[in-house]
N, C-alpha and C positions, 0 to 999 in steps of 0.2 A: 447213574453216573453222568448221563447227559444233563440232568438238572443241575448237578454241581458245576459242570463245565459252563452251562448257560448262566448260572448265578455268578460264577467267577468272571465271565465275560461282561456281564451286566455291571458288576462291581467295578471292574477295570474301566469300563466306559464312564461310569458315574464319577470315578476318581479323576479321569482325564478331563471331564467337563468341569468339575469343581476346580481342579488345578488350573485349567484354562481361564475360568472366570476369575480366579484369584489373581492370575497374572494380568488379566485385563484391568482388574481393579487397581493393581499396583501402577500400571501405566497411566490410567485415568487420574488417579490421585497424585501420582508422580512425586511422592514424598522423597525428598533428598536427592532427586535426580535432576537432569536438565529440564528446563522449562518446556512445555508443550510447543509444538510448531507454531511460531507467531503468525505464520501466513494465515491460519484460520482465525486468528484473533483480530487481525487488522484488515485483511482483504475480504470485502463483502461480496456476496454472490449476486445481489440484486442492485441494479443501478439506482442511486437515489434520484428522486424526482426533482424537477424544477431547477436544474443546474443552470447557472449563468456562465458565460464565457469570462475568462480572467480579466479582460479589459473593462467589461461592464462592472465586474465586481470591484475593481480598483476605483472606478468612478463613484460607485453608489454605496459601498459598504462602510460601516463605521466600526471602530474598535470595540471588540466584545460581542459583536452581532453574530448570531448563528447564520451560517452561509453554506451554500452548496455551489461549487464551481467546477468547470470542465476546462482541461487544458492538455497540452502535449508536453511530456517530459523534455526539457531542454532549456535553452537560454544562454548556455555557455558550453565550452568544450567539455567541461566536467560538471554536469548538473547535479550529481549526487554528492552529498556531504559524507566524507570518509568517516566511518565509525559511528554514524548516527543514521537513523531512519528519517532522512530529510533530503529534499530535492526541490528543484525549481520547475515550474510549468509555465508555458506560454499559451496565450489565446490561440485557439484553432484558426482564427482568421488570418494570422500572420503566417505568410508562406516561409517555409524553411528552404535552405539552399538545396538545389537539385544536384544529383550526381553528375549530370552533364555540365554543370558549372565548375566542375573540378574541385568540389569541396569535400575533403576527407571526413569532416565532422558536420554534417548538415544540421544537426541539433543545436549547433552554436549560433545559428541564425546570422552568420557573418554578413550575409547579403541584406539583412534587414535590421541592423543594430538600432537604428532610430526608433523603429516600430516596437521593438522588444522592450524598450525602456518603460513604456506605459502599458504594456500588456504581459507582465511577468508577475508571478507570485511564488513565494516559498511555501512548501508543504512540510510541516513538522509532525511526525507521528509520535503520539504520546501514549503512555500506558494509563490505566484506570486512575492513578493518582495524579496524572498530569505531568509526570516526568518524561523527558525525552527517551525514546527507545534507542538503546545503544547497539543497534544492529543495522546492517546495510539494507536499505529499502529494496534494492534489487533482489535480495534473497527472500525477504519476508513477504514481498508482494509479487514476485516473479514479473518484474517490470524492467524495461530498458529504455534507452533514449528513444524519443519520438513515440512512445506508447501514449495512448490517450487515457487519461484518468478522470474520474469524477470523485471529488473530495467533499465530504460533509464535515463541517467543524466550526470553530470559532475564529472570527477575523481578528487579526492583530495589526494595528497600524502604527508606524513610527512617525517621527517628526517630518521626515522627507516624503511621506505619503506612500511608502512601500507597504505592500500587503503580504502578510504571512497568514497561514491557516494552521491552527493546531487541530489535530484530528486523531481519531482511532478507527476511522472508517474510510477505506479507499476502495473504489471500484475500478478495476482495470478493464477497459473495453477490449473485446477480442480484436485481433488484427484483421484488417479487411482482406 
């Protein structure tokens, strides 16, 4: 009788394991469900090497060039683009407004507007096909205003010399 009970318990455990594995497979393949968490798809855990500050990248990068740059999320009172995984970053050398200056949004660099003009870039997160990701960057990267990010991607230049970077890899530096 003990062997029947032990065999039954063993069979129940085996079914639980198989059932759990099947559920895990359904989650991993995610057929017909929501897409997997994009945070893991676009936020990398290892900081890319050889990042250059935004200002230097604006001076030296060419359209279509592979580039890695570093900057702080900011440049306006609303640096994130609503409905898209896109935002602006500013060269770390540009000081943002301090709280003691009475600035409610230090990430808009209102005290340094002239310096921001030549030290800002737009980051556009794209999927594997190159299409813009239609989700908020704050959610998929766990990033906020004045976070330092390192972005590896392709430079895009417009006729006015503005710099954008399309990427699928963003490293968010831990807060100090």
